[in-house]
Each structure stands twice: as structure tokens, then as C-alpha cells.
N, CA, C and O atoms as CSV, one atom per row, in Angstrom:
chain,resi,resn,atom,element,x,y,z
A,1,MET,N,N,123.895,101.998,91.316
A,1,MET,CA,C,123.294,100.687,91.416
A,1,MET,C,C,122.022,100.657,90.569
A,1,MET,O,O,121.183,101.552,90.669
A,2,GLU,N,N,121.885,99.637,89.747
A,2,GLU,CA,C,120.691,99.466,88.929
A,2,GLU,C,C,119.539,98.983,89.799
A,2,GLU,O,O,119.698,98.087,90.629
A,3,GLN,N,N,118.366,99.598,89.591
A,3,GLN,CA,C,117.223,99.228,90.416
A,3,GLN,C,C,115.939,99.404,89.613
A,3,GLN,O,O,115.769,100.395,88.902
A,4,ILE,N,N,115.038,98.429,89.735
A,4,ILE,CA,C,113.702,98.522,89.153
A,4,ILE,C,C,112.719,98.449,90.308
A,4,ILE,O,O,112.740,97.502,91.094
A,5,GLU,N,N,111.862,99.447,90.407
A,5,GLU,CA,C,110.879,99.525,91.492
A,5,GLU,C,C,109.485,99.448,90.878
A,5,GLU,O,O,109.208,100.107,89.876
A,6,PHE,N,N,108.606,98.644,91.478
A,6,PHE,CA,C,107.230,98.522,91.014
A,6,PHE,C,C,106.295,99.014,92.104
A,6,PHE,O,O,106.438,98.653,93.272
A,7,ILE,N,N,105.343,99.837,91.713
A,7,ILE,CA,C,104.319,100.324,92.629
A,7,ILE,C,C,102.980,99.863,92.063
A,7,ILE,O,O,102.628,100.209,90.935
A,8,VAL,N,N,102.236,99.087,92.840
A,8,VAL,CA,C,100.925,98.613,92.416
A,8,VAL,C,C,99.882,99.504,93.074
A,8,VAL,O,O,99.760,99.536,94.298
A,9,HIS,N,N,99.133,100.226,92.247
A,9,HIS,CA,C,98.107,101.141,92.742
A,9,HIS,C,C,96.817,100.373,93.040
A,9,HIS,O,O,96.621,99.259,92.554
A,10,SER,N,N,95.954,100.974,93.832
A,10,SER,CA,C,94.708,100.309,94.239
A,10,SER,C,C,93.785,100.023,93.055
A,10,SER,O,O,92.949,99.123,93.132
A,11,ASP,N,N,93.925,100.774,91.964
A,11,ASP,CA,C,93.085,100.529,90.786
A,11,ASP,C,C,93.691,99.484,89.839
A,11,ASP,O,O,93.151,99.239,88.760
A,12,GLY,N,N,94.816,98.864,90.244
A,12,GLY,CA,C,95.431,97.807,89.457
A,12,GLY,C,C,96.558,98.266,88.550
A,12,GLY,O,O,97.272,97.436,87.987
A,13,ARG,N,N,96.730,99.574,88.400
A,13,ARG,CA,C,97.840,100.070,87.584
A,13,ARG,C,C,99.164,99.727,88.250
A,13,ARG,O,O,99.277,99.731,89.476
A,14,VAL,N,N,100.151,99.433,87.435
A,14,VAL,CA,C,101.492,99.145,87.939
A,14,VAL,C,C,102.422,100.235,87.421
A,14,VAL,O,O,102.532,100.459,86.216
A,15,GLU,N,N,103.083,100.903,88.347
A,15,GLU,CA,C,104.051,101.936,87.989
A,15,GLU,C,C,105.446,101.347,88.138
A,15,GLU,O,O,105.762,100.694,89.131
A,16,GLU,N,N,106.260,101.591,87.140
A,16,GLU,CA,C,107.607,101.023,87.106
A,16,GLU,C,C,108.607,102.170,87.062
A,16,GLU,O,O,108.477,103.084,86.248
A,17,ARG,N,N,109.600,102.121,87.935
A,17,ARG,CA,C,110.646,103.143,87.961
A,17,ARG,C,C,111.999,102.459,87.857
A,17,ARG,O,O,112.310,101.541,88.617
A,18,VAL,N,N,112.794,102.921,86.906
A,18,VAL,CA,C,114.131,102.366,86.695
A,18,VAL,C,C,115.143,103.437,87.061
A,18,VAL,O,O,115.069,104.561,86.564
A,19,THR,N,N,116.088,103.096,87.929
A,19,THR,CA,C,117.144,104.035,88.304
A,19,THR,C,C,118.498,103.353,88.162
A,19,THR,O,O,118.618,102.131,88.260
A,20,GLY,N,N,119.502,104.170,87.931
A,20,GLY,CA,C,120.861,103.647,87.831
A,20,GLY,C,C,121.210,103.048,86.482
A,20,GLY,O,O,122.228,102.370,86.344
A,21,VAL,N,N,120.365,103.296,85.481
A,21,VAL,CA,C,120.597,102.753,84.144
A,21,VAL,C,C,120.584,103.914,83.156
A,21,VAL,O,O,119.595,104.642,83.068
A,22,ALA,N,N,121.666,104.090,82.418
A,22,ALA,CA,C,121.760,105.199,81.474
A,22,ALA,C,C,121.338,104.762,80.078
A,22,ALA,O,O,121.524,103.609,79.689
A,23,GLY,N,N,120.775,105.689,79.344
A,23,GLY,CA,C,120.417,105.443,77.952
A,23,GLY,C,C,119.199,104.550,77.803
A,23,GLY,O,O,118.454,104.316,78.755
A,24,SER,N,N,119.016,104.064,76.600
A,24,SER,CA,C,117.836,103.256,76.295
A,24,SER,C,C,117.927,101.838,76.850
A,24,SER,O,O,117.019,101.035,76.635
A,25,ARG,N,N,118.989,101.525,77.549
A,25,ARG,CA,C,119.149,100.189,78.130
A,25,ARG,C,C,118.020,99.868,79.112
A,25,ARG,O,O,117.671,98.702,79.294
A,26,CYS,N,N,117.450,100.893,79.745
A,26,CYS,CA,C,116.348,100.638,80.675
A,26,CYS,C,C,115.159,100.020,79.944
A,26,CYS,O,O,114.472,99.159,80.495
A,27,SER,N,N,114.913,100.453,78.709
A,27,SER,CA,C,113.829,99.867,77.918
A,27,SER,C,C,114.102,98.402,77.626
A,27,SER,O,O,113.190,97.576,77.649
A,28,GLU,N,N,115.351,98.086,77.352
A,28,GLU,CA,C,115.730,96.698,77.089
A,28,GLU,C,C,115.548,95.837,78.340
A,28,GLU,O,O,115.102,94.693,78.255
A,29,LEU,N,N,115.896,96.396,79.501
A,29,LEU,CA,C,115.787,95.649,80.757
A,29,LEU,C,C,114.342,95.347,81.127
A,29,LEU,O,O,114.057,94.295,81.700
A,30,THR,N,N,113.438,96.245,80.811
A,30,THR,CA,C,112.057,96.109,81.269
A,30,THR,C,C,111.102,95.575,80.209
A,30,THR,O,O,109.927,95.350,80.501
A,31,ARG,N,N,111.576,95.369,79.002
A,31,ARG,CA,C,110.696,94.963,77.897
A,31,ARG,C,C,109.891,93.705,78.229
A,31,ARG,O,O,108.672,93.704,78.056
A,32,SER,N,N,110.526,92.653,78.691
A,32,SER,CA,C,109.807,91.397,78.946
A,32,SER,C,C,108.832,91.537,80.114
A,32,SER,O,O,107.761,90.929,80.111
A,33,ILE,N,N,109.203,92.333,81.103
A,33,ILE,CA,C,108.302,92.561,82.240
A,33,ILE,C,C,107.058,93.299,81.770
A,33,ILE,O,O,105.940,92.937,82.136
A,34,GLU,N,N,107.252,94.332,80.962
A,34,GLU,CA,C,106.125,95.115,80.459
A,34,GLU,C,C,105.217,94.274,79.577
A,34,GLU,O,O,103.997,94.436,79.623
A,35,GLN,N,N,105.778,93.387,78.779
A,35,GLN,CA,C,104.968,92.505,77.938
A,35,GLN,C,C,104.106,91.590,78.797
A,35,GLN,O,O,102.959,91.310,78.447
A,36,ALA,N,N,104.647,91.120,79.919
A,36,ALA,CA,C,103.899,90.230,80.805
A,36,ALA,C,C,102.802,90.974,81.564
A,36,ALA,O,O,101.745,90.409,81.845
A,37,LEU,N,N,103.056,92.246,81.897
A,37,LEU,CA,C,102.087,93.018,82.671
A,37,LEU,C,C,100.927,93.531,81.824
A,37,LEU,O,O,99.836,93.762,82.346
A,38,GLY,N,N,101.147,93.709,80.542
A,38,GLY,CA,C,100.092,94.223,79.672
A,38,GLY,C,C,100.488,95.536,79.024
A,38,GLY,O,O,101.636,95.968,79.130
A,39,PRO,N,N,99.531,96.175,78.349
A,39,PRO,CA,C,99.836,97.394,77.599
A,39,PRO,C,C,100.380,98.518,78.490
A,39,PRO,O,O,99.909,98.734,79.606
A,40,VAL,N,N,101.378,99.217,77.967
A,40,VAL,CA,C,101.953,100.365,78.665
A,40,VAL,C,C,101.110,101.581,78.311
A,40,VAL,O,O,100.889,101.866,77.134
A,41,GLN,N,N,100.637,102.302,79.333
A,41,GLN,CA,C,99.785,103.461,79.097
A,41,GLN,C,C,100.566,104.757,79.004
A,41,GLN,O,O,100.124,105.695,78.339
A,42,HIS,N,N,101.717,104.830,79.656
A,42,HIS,CA,C,102.465,106.085,79.689
A,42,HIS,C,C,103.935,105.797,79.959
A,42,HIS,O,O,104.270,104.946,80.783
A,43,VAL,N,N,104.807,106.510,79.260
A,43,VAL,CA,C,106.247,106.402,79.484
A,43,VAL,C,C,106.780,107.807,79.722
A,43,VAL,O,O,106.528,108.719,78.935
A,44,GLN,N,N,107.513,107.970,80.805
A,44,GLN,CA,C,108.113,109.263,81.128
A,44,GLN,C,C,109.603,109.050,81.379
A,44,GLN,O,O,110.000,108.676,82.483
A,45,PRO,N,N,110.429,109.286,80.358
A,45,PRO,CA,C,111.875,109.090,80.531
A,45,PRO,C,C,112.449,110.039,81.584
A,45,PRO,O,O,112.023,111.188,81.701
A,46,THR,N,N,113.411,109.542,82.338
A,46,THR,CA,C,114.107,110.375,83.318
A,46,THR,C,C,115.346,110.974,82.662
A,46,THR,O,O,115.653,110.671,81.509
A,47,SER,N,N,116.042,111.808,83.385
A,47,SER,CA,C,117.269,112.405,82.843
A,47,SER,C,C,118.313,111.328,82.550
A,47,SER,O,O,119.141,111.496,81.655
A,48,GLU,N,N,118.279,110.228,83.297
A,48,GLU,CA,C,119.222,109.126,83.058
A,48,GLU,C,C,119.035,108.519,81.668
A,48,GLU,O,O,119.991,108.044,81.055
A,49,TYR,N,N,117.804,108.540,81.182
A,49,TYR,CA,C,117.515,107.974,79.865
A,49,TYR,C,C,118.297,108.699,78.771
A,49,TYR,O,O,118.695,108.091,77.778
A,50,PHE,N,N,118.511,109.988,78.956
A,50,PHE,CA,C,119.172,110.799,77.941
A,50,PHE,C,C,120.692,110.838,78.100
A,50,PHE,O,O,121.382,111.483,77.310
A,51,GLN,N,N,121.211,110.155,79.112
A,51,GLN,CA,C,122.657,110.054,79.293
A,51,GLN,C,C,123.195,108.919,78.429
A,51,GLN,O,O,122.478,107.974,78.102
A,52,GLN,N,N,124.456,109.030,78.070
A,52,GLN,CA,C,125.083,107.961,77.301
A,52,GLN,C,C,125.399,106.792,78.219
A,52,GLN,O,O,125.814,106.973,79.364
A,53,SER,N,N,125.198,105.612,77.704
A,53,SER,CA,C,125.514,104.404,78.451
A,53,SER,C,C,127.020,104.192,78.454
A,53,SER,O,O,127.691,104.506,77.470
A,54,ASN,N,N,127.554,103.667,79.540
A,54,ASN,CA,C,128.981,103.396,79.653
A,54,ASN,C,C,129.342,101.974,79.253
A,54,ASN,O,O,130.463,101.528,79.499
A,55,ILE,N,N,128.423,101.269,78.650
A,55,ILE,CA,C,128.679,99.891,78.243
A,55,ILE,C,C,129.514,99.909,76.966
A,55,ILE,O,O,129.181,100.601,76.005
A,56,ALA,N,N,130.572,99.163,76.967
A,56,ALA,CA,C,131.447,99.106,75.798
A,56,ALA,C,C,130.747,98.385,74.656
A,56,ALA,O,O,130.127,97.340,74.848
A,57,GLN,N,N,130.855,98.949,73.488
A,57,GLN,CA,C,130.290,98.323,72.301
A,57,GLN,C,C,131.334,97.380,71.711
A,57,GLN,O,O,132.522,97.704,71.707
A,58,PRO,N,N,130.914,96.224,71.216
A,58,PRO,CA,C,131.890,95.296,70.640
A,58,PRO,C,C,132.533,95.890,69.389
A,58,PRO,O,O,131.880,96.584,68.610
A,59,LEU,N,N,133.786,95.613,69.217
A,59,LEU,CA,C,134.511,96.053,68.031
A,59,LEU,C,C,134.654,94.873,67.090
A,59,LEU,O,O,134.951,93.759,67.520
A,60,TRP,N,N,134.446,95.112,65.825
A,60,TRP,CA,C,134.545,94.053,64.838
A,60,TRP,C,C,135.731,94.334,63.938
A,60,TRP,O,O,135.873,95.438,63.411
A,61,ASN,N,N,136.563,93.357,63.768
A,61,ASN,CA,C,137.710,93.470,62.884
A,61,ASN,C,C,137.270,93.015,61.501
A,61,ASN,O,O,137.003,91.835,61.279
A,62,THR,N,N,137.199,93.960,60.579
A,62,THR,CA,C,136.718,93.621,59.245
A,62,THR,C,C,137.845,93.318,58.274
A,62,THR,O,O,137.594,92.976,57.118
A,63,SER,N,N,139.077,93.438,58.730
A,63,SER,CA,C,140.195,93.120,57.833
A,63,SER,C,C,140.385,91.610,57.774
A,63,SER,O,O,140.176,90.900,58.758
A,64,GLN,N,N,140.777,91.151,56.628
A,64,GLN,CA,C,141.002,89.719,56.445
A,64,GLN,C,C,142.491,89.475,56.272
A,64,GLN,O,O,143.167,90.184,55.526
A,65,THR,N,N,142.984,88.486,56.956
A,65,THR,CA,C,144.384,88.098,56.783
A,65,THR,C,C,144.427,86.709,56.182
A,65,THR,O,O,143.619,85.850,56.533
A,66,HIS,N,N,145.346,86.491,55.296
A,66,HIS,CA,C,145.448,85.184,54.626
A,66,HIS,C,C,146.705,84.492,55.018
A,66,HIS,O,O,146.968,83.381,54.558
């Protein structure tokens, strides 16, 4: 299950944890949230980040038929 968890610390820092998302897709999911929250001070990828995503990539048919 995909999950984004936010922890707001007493000093105002916001910690974001993404679970259940493989590959760099987690960065895509959180990009707009991070832009709204302000500058990112630290990124620590989890083991899930280095796994291949199971999302099918679109196939393009480049052959032309007349």
C-alpha cells in the first residue's frame, strides 16, 4: 500500500516518509508537496527507492502502415 507520512517537529521542520512506492516514483509523488512546504534540507532514500517500479511503460509503435 502506498503511504505518505508527515511528521511536524516542534522546531517547524517537516519530515516526510514514503512507503510502498518503488523507484524514483516517490520523488514524483511528493514533488508538489515539497515545493509547497519549502526547501528540502535532506533526502535519505530507502531501500524501496532502489527497487524497480512495477509500472508498465507505454509502448510506442514506430512502424508506419499505408
